[in-house]
N, C-alpha and C positions, 0 to 999 in steps of 0.2 A: 504493500500500500504506500501511496505517496506520503511524504512528510507533511505535517500540518501546515507549515509555512508555504510549501509548494501548492497545496490545495487552495490556501487563502489567496496566494498571489496569482493563481490561474483563474480564479473565480471572476465572473462578470457581475460587477456591482451595479445596482441601480443608483441614479443620482439621489442625493439625500432629500431633495425636494419631492421626488416621487414617493420615497418612503414616508415622508411627512404627510403627503396627501393620503396615503393608505391609512395613516393613523388619525386622519381628520384634522391635520394641522395646515394652516394657511402658510404660504411661502413667506409672507411678511413676518411670521412668528419665528422664523429660523434665522439665526445668525450663523452663516456658513463658514466652516473652516475647510476650504477646498470643496471638492465635489461630493465627498462621501461622509462627512460628519458635520454636525452643527450643534449649537447651543440653543435652547429654547429661550425666548424673550420673557420678560416679566409680564408683558401684556398677554402673552399666551397663557401663562400660569393663572393669572388673575381671571381670565375669561372662562376658565373651567370650574371655578369654585362651586357653582350651583348645580353642576352635573351629577347624576347618580353614579355611585361607585359600582364597579364590577366586582367579580369574585377574586379573592386574594389567595394564591396558592404558594405556600412556602416549600422550597426544596432544601432539604438538609441531608445528613448522612450518618453512618456509623463512624466509629473511630477509624481514621485512615492508616494506611501504611506510610512510611516516609516518602514514598513516591507520589502520593495522591491517587485518588480513585475515580475522578471524572464527574464530580458533582456539577461543575459549571457546564460541562459537555452535555449532561443529561438535562439540565435546565434549558439550555438552548435547543436541544433536540426536541424536548417536550413542547416548547413554544412553536417550533416549526411543524410539529405533528398537529397541534391545535389548528394552525393555519391550513394545513392539508385537509383537515376535516371541516373547513369552512367557518371556523370560529374567529371572532375578532379578538386578538390576543396581543399583549405587549410584555416584553421583558423589562425587569428593573434589577440591574446587577451592579456589582462593585467595579471600580477601576483597578487595574493591576498596579502593583508596586514594582519598582525597578529592582528592589532587593532580591526577591525570589526569582525574578526574571533572569538575573545574572548569577543567581546562586544555585539552588538545587531543585526548586519546585517548578521553575519555568514560568511562563506567562499565565494569564487568566482570561483567555479569550475562547476557551473551549478547545475542542480537538477534532481531528478527522473531518467528517462532513457535518459536524454540528459546531460551528464556530461563529464568533462575531467578526465582522470585517468593517474597515480595513484592519487586519490583525496586527501588522507591524506597528502602525500608528498607535493603536490602542495599548500595546505592550510597552511602548517607549514613552514619548512625551505627551501624546494625545492632544488635549486642548490646554494643558498647562495647569490643571487643577492641583496636582501634587506639588508643583513648584510654588504655587500661590500659598498653599498650606505651609510649606517649608519656610517661605519668606516671612509670612506672618508670625510663625512660631519664633524664628530667630530674631526678628525685629523686637519682639517682646523681651527676649533674652538680652539683646544688646541694650535695650532701654533700662533694664534692671541694673546691669553693671554700670551704665552711664550715670544713673541716678545715685548710686552708692558713691561713685567716683567724685561727683560734684556736690558733696556735702551731706547726702543721705537724709534729706528733710523728713522722710517718712520713718526713719529709724529702722530700716530693714536690717535684720540680723543676717550677716553674710553666711553664717553657718547654718541658717535655716531657710535658705532659698531652695524651693522645691521645683521651680520651673527648670526644665531641661532643654537644651538645644536639640535639633533634630536634623536628619538628612535622609533622603530616600535611597539608601544603599546599605547593604550589610557590611558593617565595619566594626569588628569586635574591639579594635584598638581604641575606639572612641567611647567605649562604655563609661569609663571613669577617667577623667582628665583633670588637670589643674590649669586655670586661666589666670590672666593678670600677671604673668611672669615678665621680668625684664625691667622692673622699676615702677615708680609711682605713676608715671605718665601712661602706663598701659592698663590702668584700672586696678580694682581690688584683687589681691591674690586670694583665690579660694578654690575649693574642690568643685568640680562641675561634672555633668554627665551628658551623654547623647542617647536619644531613642530614635528608632526608625520613624519616618514621617507617618506611617500608618498607625503608630502608637501615640502620636501627638494628641493632646486634648483638643487642639485646633481642628484636627480631622474629625473628631467626634462631634465637636460643636457644629462644623459645617454640615455633617450628615444628619444632625437632629434638629437644626434650625428650620422653622417654618417659612421665614421670609427675612428680609434685610433687617427689619426692626428686631425680630427675635434673635438674629445673629448678633446684633450689637449688645442686646441685653445679656446674652450668654457670654460674649467676650468680656463684658464688664465684670461679670461674676468670677472670672478665673482667679483662683488664689495662686499667687506666684511665690509666696513665702510668708514669713512671720516677722513681726517687729520684735525689738528687744523685750517688749512687755508681753509677748506671746500672742498678740492680736494678728488675725489674718490680714495680709496686704494683697490687694487685687490689681488686675490690669487697669481697672477704672481709676484707682488711686494714682497710678503712674501716668495717666493721661494717654494711654496707648490705644484706646479703642477705635478712635477715628481712623488712624493710619492703618491699623490691622484690617478694619472693615474695607478700606479702599483696596487693599491687596486681595481681599477675598470676594469682593462684590461680583466680579465676573465668574469666579469659580462656584458661586452659589447656584448658578443656573445649570440645570441638568443637560447632559449631552445625548444627542440622538445619533445612533448608528443603526446597522442592520445585521441580520444573520445571513449565512450563505443561502438560506431560503427566502430572503428578503422580508423577514418579519421585523417590525420596528422594535428597537431596544433602547431604553434609557440607561446609560451607564454613568454612574455618578457617585463619587466618594469611595474610599477604600480602607476602612479600619480593619486590622487583623482581628480574628476571633479568639486567638489564643492569648493575645495581650491587649485587646481592645474589645469593642462590642460587635464587630464582625458583620455589619449590615450596610447595604447601600443607603443613600440619603432618603430621608423622609419625603423630601420634595419630589424626588424621582418616583418613589412608590406611589405617593398620592396622585401625582400627575398621570401615571400609567393606569391607575384605578379609574380615573375620570375618562381617559381616552379609549379604554378597551372594556370588553365584557369580562375578560380574564386577564389578571396580572400575575405573572410568574416571577417570583423573586427568590433570592437565595441567602442563606446565612452560612458563615464560614465554618469549616472543619465539621466535627461531629455535632450531633444534636445536644450533647452535654455542654457545648460551648456556644456556637452561633445561634442555635435554635432557642436555647434558654434565654440568651440576651435579647434575641428578637422578641420573644414573648414578654419578658419582664422589664425590658428597657424601651425598645423601639415602639412596640405596640402601645404600651402604656403612655409614652410621651406623645405619640402621634394620634392617639385615639382611633386606631385601626384594629381590625381583628382578622386573623387568617381563617379561611373557610375550609381549608384542608392542608395537609402536609404530605410531602413525598420524602421518604427516607431512601437515599441512594445507598445500596450495598454492592459490594463486589465479592466474588469468590476469593480473589486474592487477599482482600482485606480481612475476610472472615478466617481464612487459613492463617494469616499473620496473627490474628487474635487467638488462634488455636495453637500458636507456638512455632509456626514455620518461619525460618529465616527469610529475609527479603530475597536472597539469591535463589531460593527454591520455590517461590510462590507460583511459578508457571507449571509445576509438576503436580499431577493429580494426587490428592491426599485426603481421602474420605474421612479418616479419623480426625485429622486436624480441623477439617471443615465443620464437622459436627461439634467439636470442642469449642470452636470459635463462634458458633451460632448464638451462644448466650449473649454476645455483645449486641447483635441485632435485636434480640428479645428485649434487652434492657432499654434500648432506644425507643422501641415501639411502646413499651410500657411507660417510659418517661413522657413521651409526647401525649399519651392518653391522659396524663395528669393535668394537662392544660385544657382538656376538653375539646380536642379537635380530631376529626377523622384522619386516618393515616393510610397511605398506600406505599407499599415497598416496591422500589424499582431496582431490579438486578441489572447492573451495568455489565453486560457480557463482554468478556475479552476473548480473543481468538484461542487462547490456551485453555479456556474453561471446557470441561467435558460434559457430556449429556448427563452422566451419573451425578456430577456435582450440581448442575443446574436443577436436577430433579429433587435433590435433597433440600435445597433452599425453598423451592416452590412448595414442597410437602410441609416443611416446617411452618411456613406462613399460613397455609391452609389449615393446619392443625390448631393454630392459635387464633384462627378467625380473622387474619389480617389480609386485606386485599393485596394481590401480588401481580407484577407484570415484569416480563423480561424486556430489556431495551437494547437496541443495536444501533443507536443513533450515531455513534462514532464512525461506523463503517457504512451505514445506509442513510444517514441524515433523517429527514422527517418520516420517511416510510418505516424506518427502524424504531420509531417512537409511537407508531399507531396503536399498539396494544396498550401501552402506558397511558396515552392520551384518552383512550376509551374508558379505561378503568378510573382515571381521575374524574372524568366527566360524569360517569355513573355514580361515583362516590358523592360528588357535589349535589347530584339530584336526589339521592336517597338518604344522605346523612346530614344532619344539621350541626353546625359548629356551635359549641357552647363555651367558646374561649374565655379563659380567665387567667390572670397571672398566678404565679406559684405562691407569692407571699404579699402581704400588705406592707406598704412602705413605712407605716407608722411603727413597725416593730423595731426593737433595738438592733443596732448593726450586727452584733454577734448572732442574734437570733436569725436574721436574714441570711447571713453567711452559712450558718449551720443548717438552715432549711435546705438550701441548695446542695450543700455538701452531703447531707444524709439522704435527701429525697431524690436527687438527680445523680450524684456521683456514687452513692452507696457507702459513704464513710460511716464509721462507727463513732468517731470523735473528731474534734477540731482542736489543734494546739496553736498557740500564738507565741511568737517570739516576744521578748520583753518590749522591744521597740514597737511591734505591731499592737500589743495590748495597750500600751500607752497611747498610741495614735488613735485607737478606737475611742478611748475615754475622752481625749481632747476634741476629737471631731464631734462627738455628741454634745460636749459642753459648748462648742462653737455654733451649734444649731444645724449641723449637717447630718444628724442621725436619721432624718426622715428620707434621705435619698436612697434609691435602689443601689444595689451593689453590682459591680462589674468584676468578675473574678478572672484573673490571669492564671492560666493553667496549661500544662502540656496537652497537645491535641491527640497524642498517641495512646492515652489511657483515660478511662473514666476517673482515675485517681490523679494525684499530683506526681506520681512516679511513672515515667514512661515504660518501665519494665513490667508493670502490673497490667497484663493484657486480659482480654476476655471480659468478665463481669466481676471485678473484685468487690468484696464486701467487708465491712467492719474495720477498714484501715483507718489510720489517723492522718488527717489532712493538716499540713503545716502552713500556717499563714505567716509569711516573713515580713511583709510590709503592707501598710494601709495608708492611702493618701487621698485627698479630695480632688475630684474633677468636677467642680461645682458648675463651671460653664456648661459642660456636657450634661450635667444633672445626675451624676452618680458618684459613688465612692469606689475607687480602684483597690482591689484586694489581690496582692501578689502571693502566689503559693509556690511551693516546691522550688525548683531551680530555674523557673522560667525567666528569661531575660527580654528586655524591651528593645535591645539592639542585637539582632542576630549576627552571626558570623558567616563568612563564605565557607563552603565545604572544601575538602582537599582538592577536588577537581570541579571547580565551579562551571556553570553553564557558559559563563563569559568566554571560556577557552574556545568554544565552538562558534561564537558569533562573529560575523565578519560582513564586509561589504564587497561585492564582486566588481569587476571592471565596468559593468554596466550601471553601477550605483545601486544595485539591488541588495538588500540586507538578507543575510542567510543565517541559519543556526538557531533562530528563536523557536521555541516550542511551547 
């Protein structure tokens, strides 16, 4: 089969104006970035506010292998299959980060014959949204140090600055740094840190903001650190909100692209699910719901991460509810959860598959706790055997969960026909009674422990001394009523990536807790998760190049 990038570059794309027409968008509502991508204008978004919402379908997954299992591919293929069946559908997905694109995971435009296009543009600079977030984040960082340098009128304690710099690249050397070296003229000497742009609070703010006014309010609330008296200091106190808003104003508008099947897709925002809340922007999702009868969206990594945050943070903040959820599973991922090493996942192993099936069962059970109907989509790989596929189908039938095989990677829309039919049937027959997992008024520790025990399967939660102190301080400062966003490994339901399958009764360790008040949640760091990933031994960057014709190669 052809490489993903070759399929994408050989595809015949429709002009973005024509894709807009298909979605019911006037040409005047599109600010075009070349022929094949555009941003929606504010006039467009405002004009849709009184339209009825379509059905919202969340695509999530079981815990993945380190290589990823095709959740975005299935999302795109499902949307194309809806179009094939004559349904008015629109995708609402996240933008890729350069970090994984040049690292190990690759891009985030789908794969095979279920891709977003233009694929190379999307995976690289796209319309500049990530650069805008990076610039706004680092402007605030620069203004903090500048304020301290010129007298520190706000009395900011340099040892308690919690705002971190960011960049959209995996660079482990920047996790912990010292700034201000070289003398008094270079600013205050202090310890500082970097996170990847997808983990910046600015990214979360952008993705959760309803409009420009809401964006400014959220930026104003950002806590950058604490004064010598222990009081929170905000971005508003520094006078940084106006300039940050100017950098983000254009990035706030959703981006329109298309699939290989010419289905309209809004691609906007890109927080990671293992270190952030893992969902595309509220604006893109709400706009897609107004424009189509069916909106298909995605939450990052497994349902224990992205889906939980979609339910407890995004849906709660946006006032939306999912009508159904699709759990993407693969035989490779199930065998990995049954103890098979990554190198052997393409070899038939019935015993390991059966052992790993408990991971799928847990995710099905967990989504049921939010009150929404569930469909399992088996993303079939060429190495999967008939015996293995039969086992997964029988398992789902035995527990009463709707099941479909999907071949969208190799066959595009036609390969998603069975899944699309099962999702449509589920929407017709089963009513969603969505509700969040917890009430925000609970104490922070109770919210953390509810997620840990109800979704992850933990038996207990331990806190480092620093995390325990942070929880007490945040509640005293009035931030205890915020939902929690737990940063955790994607490879396990626990905080230990080696605990595969469906672990029970383990102790979850909370290492750090800090406010993300602009976004509207409290971040809880567990295990050994880091907010600035590193490149692998053989990064994908080694294979990326530009040929003599100016065509980029090697992106996947």
